[in-house]
N, C-alpha and C positions, 0 to 999 in steps of 0.2 A: 981208850976205847976203842973197836974196830967197828962202824955200823954197819949191818947186812945189809947185804943187798936188796931185798925185797924193800926195809925201812928205804935206802935212799931213793929209790923207785918213787916209791909214796910222797917223800919230802920235795923231791925236785919238780912233780906233777903241782902240789900245792904253792910251791914258791913260783912257777912259773904262772898259776893263777892269779896270782899277787901281783909279779911282774907286768901281766898284762893290764892290771888297773893304773899301774905307777906311769903307763901311755909308754913304756919302752919298747914294745912289739907293735904298735899302731901305725909306725912308720920305719918299721925295722924290723922287716920280713925274716932276713937273714937270721937275727937274733932268736926268733920263733923257732925256726929251722934247727939252730944249734939245739935249743932245747930239747925240741922232739926226736930229734938223731939221738942224743944223749941217751936218755929217755927208752927209747926204743935198744938202742946198743947195752943196757944195761938188764933190761928185759930178756932179751936175746940170752943172756947169760943163764937167767931163771927159764927159760924155754928149752933149751940144749939139756937140762939137767931133770926134767922129767918126761916120764915115760909115758905116752899115749897109745890107745887104740886107735885105728883106722876112724871111725866114728868120731873121736872126742878130737880128732885130727882137722878134721875137715869141719867141726863145727867150729873150733876156734880160730882157721883159717879163714872162713866164710866171715867171720864177725868181724874179724881183724882188716881184712878186704873192705866193707862195708863201710866201717868208720873212716879209715884211711882215704877211702873216695868222696865221703865226706868232707875232709879235712881238706886236702887236694882242692877240692871246688868251691869251699867258703872258708876257708883256714880257720874251721872249729876243731878245734884238736881236742879238745876235751874229752869227748865219748871214745876217741883213740886211745888216748893216754891212761883211761879208767880202764881199757880193756885190756892194759898193759900192767896195772897194777894189781887187777884183779886174777891175771896168770901167775904174776909174782906170789901172790898169799893163796894161790889155788888151794893147798895142803898145809894151812896153818891157819888159825884161830882167828875168829872175825874179833875178838876182842882185843890181839895184838896191833890189829890193824885199825880201830876204832881209837885205839888210847893214843898209837901213831899220829892219827890223823888229828885229835884234839889237841895233844901236845903242839905238833907242829901248827897247826892253825891258829892256835893262842898265840902262839909267838909271835907269827907274822902278823896277825891283827892288830897288839900291842904294838909291836915295830912300827907298823904303818902309822898309827897316830902319834907317836914318839917324834918318828923323822918330819911327820906333818908339822908336828907343834915347835920343832928346831928349825922349818922351812926347807928341807932338804925336798919333800915330796910338796908341789904345788896341791892346794885346795881346789875344789870344782864348785865352790856354793852358791845355794840359789835362793831364790825369794819365793814365798807363800806369801800373797796377795789375799787380806780378808778383807771384808766389809768396814771394820776398822780401823785396822791398821795391817802394817805388814811384818813377817818375820824371816829371818834369816836362818837359812838351812845350812848347816856345818856339814862337810863335807868327810872331815878328818881324814882326808889323804887319800879315799877312796874316789875310784873315777865318777862319781856319782853319789848324790846326798842318799838314796834309798839301796846303795850297795856296803853300807854302813850295817845296815839288818840282813842286807842278804848275805852278808861273811859272817854276822853274829848268829844267825840263828845255827847253821851247823854246828858250830862252837857250841849253843847252848841244847841242842838234841843230842849229840856226841856226850855231853857232861851227864846228859840223864843217862844215856846209857852206863857211863862208868861210877854215877853216885848218884843214883835213884832212891839210894837206901838211907841217903844221910840228907836232913831234914834242912841241915845248913845250906843246901845245892838252890833248894826252891828260894830261900831269903835274899843269896847273892844273885841267882837269875833274875828276881826283878826288881833288885836294885841297879844291876848292871843294863837291865832292859831301859828303865825308866831313864837312867842318864843318857843312855844312848838316845833316846826319843827326845831327849831335852835339845839335845844339842843338834841332831838331826831332821826332826819333825817330821819321822817316817811314819805316819799313821797305821799303813796296812803291817808295817815289819812288827811295831809292836803290840799291834792286838793279835798277832799270829803268837809275838812271847807270851801276852798273857793266859791267851787260849790255851797254850800247850800247859801254861803251871797250872790250869782249872784240870783241864783233861788229866793228867798225869795224877790229881787227885783224887778222882772220880774212879771207882771198878767199873759201874755199870756202864760209864761212854767207853772205856777203855775195851770193853768185852763187845759192844757196840760196831765199834769200829774194825776189831780184829775179824770179827766174823764177816763183816761186810767189804773186807778190803779190796777183795778181789773184780768188785763191779765199779769202785770210783774212777778209776783213769777213763772208761769209755763214760762214765755219767756226766764228769768233771769237763770232758769234750764236747759233748751234748749241752751241756747247761754254757759252758761258752758260748758256741754258738747263738744258742738262743738268746742271749743277754745281749750278744753285739748287735745282733741283726734286729733286735725288738726296744731293747733299752740304750741305744746307743746316745740319746740325750735325754737329761734328767738328771735326779737328785744321785742317783746310784753311779751313773757317769761320771759326774762331778767328785764325787767321793774317791773314786778310783782314778783320779786325776785326768779323766782323758780316755784311759784305756778302752773302754768299751769302742768310743767314737773312731780311734784310731783303729782297732781291728776289724771295726765294720767298713772302712775304706779298704783294708784290705780283702776282705771277703768279698765285696762287690768289685773289684778290680779285674777279674776274671786271671789272676794268676798265683790261685791258691794250691791245684793239686800239680805238681809237678814232681819229677822223678826223682830228682834231686834237689836242686834249689832254682827259685827264680834270679832272673839278672834283673828284673821290672821292679826293683823294690821303690815305694814312696819313701817320702820324707820324713813320714810319720813315722815314730817310736812303736815298734811292736813287742812290748811287754808282758803279753799272755803266753804260756809256753805252749797251751796246747794250737794253737793258732800259728805262732813263730817258726814251728817245728815243720809245718805244712811249707810255710814259705823260704824259709833258710836253709831248711834239710830234705825235703820231699816225704813222698808218702812211703818209701822203702825205708825212711829212718821214722815215721812216725808209727808203722805197725811194727817196726823191732821195739819200738818203747811201749806201745801197749802190749805186746807178747812179755816183755820183760814186766812191765808193773800188773798186767791182770792174769797170767800163767805160771811165771817162773818164781813170782813172790808168793804162791801157795805152798813152795819149799822150806819156805821161812818159817819155822816154830816160835821163835822168839816174839813173847809178845811188845817187848820193848822196841824191838827194830821196825812192828808192824807201826805201832804207834808213830813213830819216828817216818815211817814211809807216807802215812797217812797226811801229815802234816806238811811234807814237801811236795805231796800232789797237791794240795789244797792251796799251798803258798805259789804254785804254778799259774793261776786264775791272775796274780799281781806280778810275776817276776820270771820272765823267760830264762834266765840260768839257774833258776834253785834246783830242777832237776838235777842239774851236774852236782854230786855230792857223793857222801861215803855209800849210802843207802844203794846209789845205782852201782857203786863196786862192787857189793856185798851181790846185787841179784846177776852181775855179770860172772862171780865167782861161782855161783849157783847154777848158773846156764854152762859153765866150763866144768864142772864138778866131774872130776874123774875118779873119784872115791880110793884115793891112795892113801896109805899110811901119812901120818903127820911128819914132816919133814922138820918139825922146830927142835933146835937144839940150845 
């Protein structure tokens, strides 16, 4: 069976995301560029097969240029690759995209854990120290213990889109989340897993999120700054493993507002997306994300996609990379929409 070009583009993009966490690209930028060039080459075939009017063509070129500049300046290729995936699926159903995303992601996720157990992929375990004792947190082959849930949640959410009417899905989701929490002790990821299971079971909460989703991105951004400036010390900061204090340090460093990326990064980790994007990608990229999650998102009518988008936005309070997911691809797809007849065959 020959894999269709658009599926191959998505698969290679997701594989590349995992390869990054295998630390194969951290000291080998050549491998990173090979992946990006290969995916771009495949995407070019898709682009040439489409017919654009002048407005659509300019819109796509502007986004590709913006995301390419971001990649060249700080080697963050994710948004550039997601834009290419969006173009590849521009005239195809979201169901096809999400199904391919789910299958590829769960395959790579399980493969990572298996390779780790056989010692092929190294562990990056950590220790959480409490007043009484300490607990080893297992990374299971991912680059960081928190990445266990960072990569699991997109699988959980895409599974909901595909199997929302199957009650067994909820049970499997809960058991899987609990097992991963026992090994990784990732509290935030586990909480978001359980909250998601609760929310999708409540029609009232889903309706509230759906109605107000266009306000969430800017509201969460302001909330992030307020929490980081006012509560950088205390119980909330401790619960978030110091994320607020680290964010506070970046805010007061004087390097927050940049056109593309700051060259003066501190040693502190910056896991909160809404501040990370200012530091590592700059004001234009923040405004671009704001436009996608506040305006383009209004074009999406599917309730399940909107609920998933809400959770990805809130999870951005604890993980900077979580905004990069299949919802972002769908938003870009909506942005690029050229209203052509489907080319599915």
